C-alpha positions in Angstrom: 0.1 0.1 -0.1 1.6 3.5 -0.6 2.0 6.0 1.8 -0.2 8.4 2.5 1.9 11.6 0.9 2.0 9.3 -2.2 -1.8 8.7 -2.6 -4.3 11.4 -4.7 -7.6 11.7 -5.2 -9.3 10.9 -8.5 -12.8 12.6 -8.0 -10.7 16.0 -6.6 -7.1 16.4 -7.4 -6.9 20.0 -5.6 -7.8 18.0 -2.2 -5.3 16.9 0.2 -4.4 13.8 3.0 -4.5 15.5 6.5 -4.8 13.6 10.3 -7.5 14.9 11.8 -8.3 14.7 15.7 -9.6 11.3 16.0 -6.3 9.8 14.8 -7.4 9.2 11.0 -6.4 10.5 8.0 -8.3 11.8 5.4 -8.9 13.7 1.9 -9.6 17.2 2.7 -9.6 20.8 3.0 -8.7 23.4 5.6 -10.8 26.4 6.6 -10.6 29.6 7.8 -13.0 32.4 9.2 -12.4 35.7 10.5 -15.1 37.0 12.9 -15.8 40.8 13.7 -16.9 39.9 17.8 -19.1 42.9 17.5 -21.2 42.3 15.0 -20.8 38.5 15.0 -20.5 39.0 11.1 -18.1 36.8 9.3 -15.9 39.7 7.7 -13.1 36.7 5.6 -13.2 33.5 4.5 -10.3 31.1 3.1 -10.1 27.7 1.6 -6.8 25.7 1.9 -5.0 22.5 0.8 -2.6 23.3 3.3 -2.9 21.1 6.4 -0.7 23.8 9.0 -2.4 26.9 10.4 0.8 28.6 11.0 1.1 30.6 7.8 -2.7 31.2 7.5 -2.7 34.0 10.0 -1.2 36.6 7.2 -3.2 35.6 4.6 -6.6 36.2 6.7 -5.2 39.7 8.1 -5.2 40.6 4.4 -8.1 39.3 3.7 -10.1 41.4 6.5 -8.5 44.3 5.1 -9.5 43.5 1.8 -12.9 42.9 2.2 -13.3 45.8 5.5 -10.9 48.7 3.8 -9.1 48.2 7.8 -7.1 46.0 9.6 -8.0 44.5 12.9 -7.7 46.2 16.2 -7.3 43.3 18.1 -6.8 39.3 16.7 -7.5 36.2 18.7 -6.0 33.1 17.1 -5.6 29.3 18.4 -2.5 27.8 18.9 -2.8 26.5 15.9 -1.6 29.9 14.1 1.1 30.2 16.4 4.5 30.7 14.7 6.9 33.1 15.9 8.2 34.3 12.2 4.7 35.3 11.3 4.3 36.8 15.0 7.5 38.8 14.0 5.6 40.1 10.9 2.5 40.9 12.4 3.6 42.6 15.8 4.4 45.8 14.3 1.5 46.4 11.8 -1.9 44.7 13.1 -3.1 45.9 16.5 -3.4 43.7 19.7 -2.6 39.6 18.2 -3.3 37.0 20.5 -2.2 33.6 19.8 -2.5 31.1 21.9 0.6 29.0 23.5 0.7 25.3 22.7 -1.3 23.1 25.2 1.3 21.5 27.6 0.3 18.0 28.1 2.7 17.2 30.9 1.6 13.9 33.0 1.5 14.0 36.1 2.8 10.5 38.2 -0.5 9.0 39.9 1.9 9.0 43.2 1.5 12.2 43.4 -1.6 13.0 45.9 -4.7 13.9 44.3 -5.3 17.5 45.9 -2.0 18.7 44.2 -2.3 17.3 41.2 -5.6 19.2 41.3 -3.9 22.5 42.0 -1.2 22.0 39.4 -3.5 20.8 36.5 -5.8 23.9 37.7 -3.2 26.3 37.2 -1.8 25.3 34.2 -5.0 26.2 32.9 
């Protein structure tokens, strides 16, 4: 059987095989939306065959500016958009850009007393 990267969809050759949260891989696209938080409307949308989110932030900010005529005063994005190189590019030009840091999945030993494990977990979040 060929490697996932060597497979191609005959019906949708622009799609790409991407990993999904459940652990499997499927022919997919990656979709992004930018929403005006005050008015609750979509101000930009993009569909791509790139699995990585980290490079999409600049394109979405440009799409917001093209559609609304201005840059957002504040941008919030999840950890998938985190890229130090991209953050350096947007830092001086795009208002407040807040991107979540990657979640740390640190296992705490079962031998640690339960109240201490809970306290540490709460402190992390």
